[in-house]
N, C-alpha and C positions, 0 to 999 in steps of 0.2 A: 267344283264347292260351292258351298255355302256361303252366302252372303250375311253380314251382322242383321239385318232386317228379319229376312227368311229363317234365320235360327230365334229371335225374338217373337216372332209368332208364331213359331211351330213349337216353342217351350209352353206358350201363352198355351195354346191348342192342346198340348201334350196336359198341362196341368189341368184342364176341365175336363179330356178324357177318361185323366187317370183318375179324377174325384168321384168322375160317375161312375166307374168301371166299363170303360166303354174303348178302350186303347185298339183292340182287334179289328173294332169294327171301324173307327175313326180311322186307321189307319187303311182298312180294304178300302172306304168311302172317299176315302182321297187318293189311294191308287186305281178308281175307277174312272174317276174324276180328271186326270191328270190325263189317264190313256187316250178319254174323250176327246179332250182338247188336244191333244201333241198327235193324236191319228184323226183328227178330221184339222184340216188345211182351214176351212173360213170360219169354222167355231172358234179355232187360234187365234186370227186376223179380227175377229169380230172383242174378243177379249181380251185383246192387247190393242184394240185402235184406240188413242188418247181422244178422237173427238166424237166416239160413243157415250152416250149416257151413261150413268153411273144406275140411274132407272131402267134403260131398256137392257141393259148387260143382269142385271140383278130379275128381271122378268123371264127373260131369257133362261138363265139358271135355274129360277124355280119352275117352268115349264120341262125342260132338260131332265132335272137333278130330283125334283121333288119327290116322287115315289119310289126313288132308288136308291138312295141317301138318309142316312140319319139326322136326325132336328142339329146336331152338335155339328155337322159338316156344313148342311146346307147355311146353319146360324152363320160360321165360320168362311163360308165362300162370299155369303153377303158382306161381310166386315173388309173381306180382303177389294171387294169391288165398291164398297162408299169409300174406302180409304186409297185407291188408283194402286191397289197392290198385285192384282191380278195376275200379271204377268212373272209374278215372281211364286207362282204355283208352284213348281217345278221343284223349285228349290226348298220351298216352305215344305214339301212332303220326302224330298230327302232328310232333311234334318229331323223331321217327324219320324220317319225310321231310325235313323238314329239312335235317339231318344228311347224309343219302343225299346229297339234292340238290347239298349243299357237297361235299361227296367228289366228286361226278362236273362240277363246276363248271355243273349247272344252277340255274334261278332260273327259280319262275313269273311272269310277269307277269299283271296284272290288267286290260284293258286297258278302259274306260269311253267308249262314245263317241255321241253322238246318234242315228246311223243305224249299220246293219247295218253290219260291214268284210268286201272280199271275203278270200280266203284270201293273194291275192296281197300285199293290202294288212297284214294280218296278217305274212306271212313278210316283209316289208319294215321293217317294227316289231319285229320278231321280232331280228332281223339289224344295225339300228341300238343299239335299245338294249342290246343283249346285248354291243356293242364299247364301250359307253360301261360297262357295270357290269362286263366281263371275265367273261360269263359266255353259255352259254345259254340262251335263252328258251322259256319255254312259256309259250303264250299262249292265256290267257281271255278270249274278247271277253264286254263288259257292254253291252246298250242299254239308256241313260238319256237323255229325249228333251229333260230337265230342263235339260242341260249345254247344249242351246240349238247347241252346233258345235265341232269342236275336241276333243281327246280329253284323258283324264287313264290316267295311265299309274304301276300302283304296284308295286313290285318291293321285295320284301321289305318293310323300313319306311322307302323312300326311295319321295316322292309328288311325281310331276311333271304340273303341270298346267296345260295349254295350254287349257283350255276358253273357250268363250266367255263363258260365264256368269261365271267368276271374272275374266276379263279387264272384263267391264261394272262389275261390282261392285267391284274395283280404280280403276276412272276414276271411278266413283262420289265414291268416297271421296275421292280427292283434289279432285274438285271443290268 
């Protein structure tokens, strides 16, 4: 879940990226930066350590990312470091992706089923539920045998539960 601070920073970055027509580039840059930081335990500790000076963190970020990311992303990292918000980078990235998806008319859907879904089934679900929410869906399939049958679809904060497990539980409560 994104924090209020993360959402504010993401919104500010999104507005800048949108004005400059660089939403895709900034999203890719942030994704690469988050992956680099999360994937390297030493870098993560340095970035989140409260007693390491902002100047030192800024120089490190410059050395590591200057030739790999755009100006907007690098400047944004500097702002985060100067304001002591670098620990919320992952949170900000998640919020930025949500804003970018919203602007593009995309939504992510998590489809949980008892058995693996074929590509055709995923495409059909994306099409039908995409029409329902008036967005283009990107489906991530999850297998959970505990639901017994049917599917559960989560799109943003909406949940469509057509699982056999839930239907049996509802039936048991009524009986």
